[in-house]
N, C-alpha and C positions, 0 to 999 in steps of 0.2 A: 361225356364233360367232367372235368377233375377239379373245377373251380369251385364246388359245393365244399369240398375236402378242405379246402383253404380256408373261404371264409365261412362257412356253414348260415347261409343265409336265413334258413328258418329260426334258427336262434338269435340272429341279429335283429331279425323283424321283431321277435318277442322283445329282447331287450330294448329294443326303440319304443314299442309301444308301452313298456313300462315307465320308460324316461318322459314320454309325453303326457303321461297321467300324473307325473311328478312337477311336470311345468305348468300344469292347470291349478296349482296351488298359487293363488297370489300373494300368499306370505312369503313363497320362495324368492320372491324377485324384490325384497325388503332386504335381503341379505347376501350381497354378493360373494362372500366365502362361501355359502353353499351353492348358489345357482352357478357361478362359474365353472366349477368341474363338472357339473351335471351338461351343461351347454358344451363344455368340451367331448364328453362322452358320446352328446348327441352327434356332435359334427364328426366324431371319428367313425361311429357305426355307419352315418348315412355316407360317408366317403368308402368303406369297405363295400356296403351294397351297391356303389356306383361303379367301383372295382369288377364286382361281379357280374353286373348287368354287361359291363364293357367285355368281360371275357367272353360272356355268351355271345354278344354280339358278334365279335372278331371270330371266335369257332364257327359261328352259324355260317357266315360270309365264307370262309374256307370250306365248308361243307358243299355251300351252292356251288363253287367254283370246281370241286371235285364232279360233283353230279354234272356239272355243264361240259365237262372235260370229257366224261364218259358218254354223253350223248352226243358230243359232236365231233369225236374222234373218228379217223377215216384210216382204214387199213392199220389200226394201230397205232397211229399216229396224232399225237394231241396237237390242237390249233397253237400254234406260236404264241399269239396274243394271249389266249387264256392260261397258256404254261407261265409265260412272264408275268401275268397277273396274280396268277397262283404263287409264285416263288415271293414275289413282293409280298402278299400279304402273309405268308408264312414267317418271312423274316421280322415283318412288323410284331407278329403275335410274339415272336419270341422276344424279341427286345423288351416288347410290353411286361410279358410277365417277368422276366428278369428286373425291371422296375419295380414289378409288384412284390416280387420276392424282398429285395431291399428294403422297401415300406414295411413289410411283416417284420422285421428284423430290428425295427425301430420302436422299441418298448422302454426306453428309459424315461426319468422323469423330465428330463431337461430335452430329450431328442426334438419334440415337436416345435419348440422354441425358434426365435429369429438367431442368425447367429452374426457375433462380432469378430471381424477377421483384421487382425494386424500383421503386416509383412514389414520386415526389418532386413537389409542386406548384412553380408557377412565381411570379414576380412578382403580387403581388395580394392578399395575405392570405386573407380568408375563402373568395371566390370561387374561388380557385383551390386552395386546402385543399378544397373541396366538392368540385371536379373530379376532383382526385387519388383521393378516395376514391369517386367513381362509377366511375372507370376502375379502379381496384382490383377492386370488384363485378363490373365486365365480366369481367376475365380469370378470376375465381373461378367466375362462371355460366358461362363458356366452358367450364374444365376440369370441371364438374360436368355438364356434356353431354357431354363426350367420357368421362366415366367414370374421369376421372384424381382423384386424391387431392389434396389442398391442405392445407400445415401453415403456419401462419403464424409467421416467425421474429422480427420486430421489429414494432411497432406504436406511433406516435407520434401521439396525438390533438392536432386542431388547438385553436386557443383558444376559436373559436365554433363552429365546424362543421369536418366534413372531416378530414385529416391531414395531418401536418407531413411524415410519411414511413412507409412499410411496404414489407417484404420478406417474402416468401412463397415456398415451395417446391410447384411442380406435379408431381407423380410421375406418370409414365406413358410408355408407347412412344412415342418421338419429340416429346415434349413440347417440348424445346429446338428442334428443328427446324422444328416447326410455329411456334412463337412467336419465332423468329429475327429476322423480320421486323418486329417490333412496337417494337424498340429506337428511340428518337427523342422527340421533342416533339409532344405531341398538341393540338389547340386545339378549345377549346367555344366556341361563339357561341349565347347563348340572353337571354331577358329574367331578370335577376337575381331570386332569390326573396328576397336580402336587401337589395334597394334597393326603400326606400318609394316611389320614383318611377317604378317599373317601367320603368329604361331598359334597353337591350341592354348586355351586358357580352361581353368576350372575354377567356376564360381559358385558360391555359397548364399544362400538368403533362409531366414527363417519365417515359418508361419505358425501364428497362434489363433486358434479358434476359441471364443468362448459364447455360451449361450446369453442371450439378452432377456434376462429375467424380468418377469412383469411386476407390479405393485404389490399382489397377492402375497408375495415371498418377501418376508420381513428381514432385514440386513441390517444389525447393529453397528453402526459406524460412529466412533465417538470424534468430534471435532479436533480435539488435542492430539488424535494420531493422523491428522492429515496436516501436509504441506501444500498451500495453495499459490501456485506461481502465474504470475500475466506477463503475456509478450505480444508482440506485433505479429498478426498474423502474415503468413507469407503463402505464394502460390504461383500460377503459371501466369501472374499478370494480367493487366486489363483493369476495368472499372470495377470489378468485384474486390480487388486486393482492397484490405483494409488498412487503415492509416491511423488506428489508435490501438491501444493494449488488450484488444477484445478477445485475444486466444488466451486458452486457460489449460494449465496443466496441475494434476493432483497427485501426489504421493503419499500413499497409505505408507507410514513409516514402519509399523510392526511388521509387514510383509514386503517393504519395497515395492510394491506393485505400483507401478505409474501409467496414468492416462490422461490423454489430452484431447482436447478437440477446437477447431478454429474454423468450422465450417459457417457458424452463424456470426453476423455483424455485431449482435449484443454480446457483452462479457456473460450477462446474467443466463442466456441460453446456453452458451458455451460449457457454463459451469454446471447448469442442471444436466446437459447431454453426457459431460463428463462423470458425472455423479452416478448417473444411470450405468455408465459403462464400468466404473468402480465397483458396483454393487454386483455387477454380471461376473466380475474378475473374482470379487471375495466369495460369492457364493460358488463358484465353479473349483476355487481353492479350498474352501472347506468341505466339498462335496469329494473332491479327490482325497484329501487327507483322512476321509471317513470311510472311503470305499478300499478295502483291502485287494480287491481283484484287479483294480486298475491302477496306472502309475500317478504318482503322486502328481502335483502341477509341477514342481520344482524340477523334476526328472525329466519332464518333457523340453525344457528350457536348455537343449544339448549346447555344448560350444558349436559355433557356426563355424566349422570347419571339417578337415577329412575325417573319415570314420564314423561321423555322427549322423549322416544324412538317413532319411527315409525313403526317399527318391531319387533317382537319376535321371536327367533326360540329357540323352548324348545326340549331339548333331554331328559330331567328327569323331573318328574317322568313319564310324558308320551310324546309323539312327534307330534308336529306340527310346522308349522311356519304361523303367523299370522300377516296381516298388520293391524295396528291399526285406520289407516285412512278408508281405503277402504273395511275392514270387510274381505278381500279376505283370505282364509285359504287355505293350503296343508298339508295334512296329512304325505307325505313322505318328511321329512325336510332334509333328506341326497340328496335326489335328488335335492330340492331346493339349498343348499350348493356346489353341483355338476356343479350348474349354470342356473338350470331350474327356470329362473324369468318370464317366459312370463307370468303366473296368474296374478302377482303383477303388472308387465308394464301394462297390458288391463287394471285391474281394476283401476290403478292410470288414465290412460287417459279417461276413462270414468267417472270417477269422476270428472276430469278436465272439460270436455265437459259439464258435468252437473252442473256445478257452484258450485262445491265442495260437491253434494250430492252423497255418495257412490252408485253403482248399487248394491251391496248385503248388506246385514245386517243378525246380528246372535244375538239370546236374550242376550248370554253373549259377550258384547263388549271388556270385558278386559280380560286378562289372569291373573290366579295368579302368 
């Protein structure tokens, strides 16, 4: 067993015991600023102990299958059903350990928080707007597969197809940490469904991920630095379309950061959610400015055009999804577009841990 070397359960149990003693103090609960960090530490340790227990269980199951295979083999041949089950269990354990490895690399202050995802199409009209909607679906499908909750904050339809912009919140443990590497320009190469001549097109869309900060983090926002605009909500139609100017757009003038929300019928609720998104964006903005080891916030907002992409999704003339920073490649691009982002997330976290050095590399770093 190697799981103890990863999680050190004896030390974790000792830390958990010390935390439980602190939580017995009634005075602690009257001060949320003191109790909330302790509660987060308890949750983190309990999760790590559950990971260790799950690793032990899965390893034990595999040991049992090996023993059963030895006992039932005939003339050196293993029962096909047992062999198939053993292969499945080993593959599942490998996937689980890779997931745990990703979790162990999420140690940043904002990594455990929820994620606010914003998607914008690049130049190219209907093509890029359709691609932006495909990206939105990809992240919503990923969140669904992780068991995370999602909420659409803002959605602007494209003229013919796709979206002009969309902002949504993904709620779940470490959602921001897992998706932090998705910020940047994403490139699609395909035969256009909107081109009668069936020519190959290249489309671009940008993705921006910010953490949803909680109320314990104070962000000073001056009212004179804000421009608040209201407008009529739009959407896909139906009875839920608002007929009043309830949608809210807030511009932070010093940084030119813009957030908007139209999900609620009430202008007050939309404004409240927009302010929450603005606090998150400003927090990330200030954090990036102070952290010399990472890119500044504005550096991540590259032109949504050729040469600036972080990842390419090629459907024609061959099929592959490739991250240009980590060199991670996945041949089943349809699976990626359906939410299979684990290899890219893990590759980015390993690269971040290694100080910007990719864990994998191929001779051909660029796609045509």
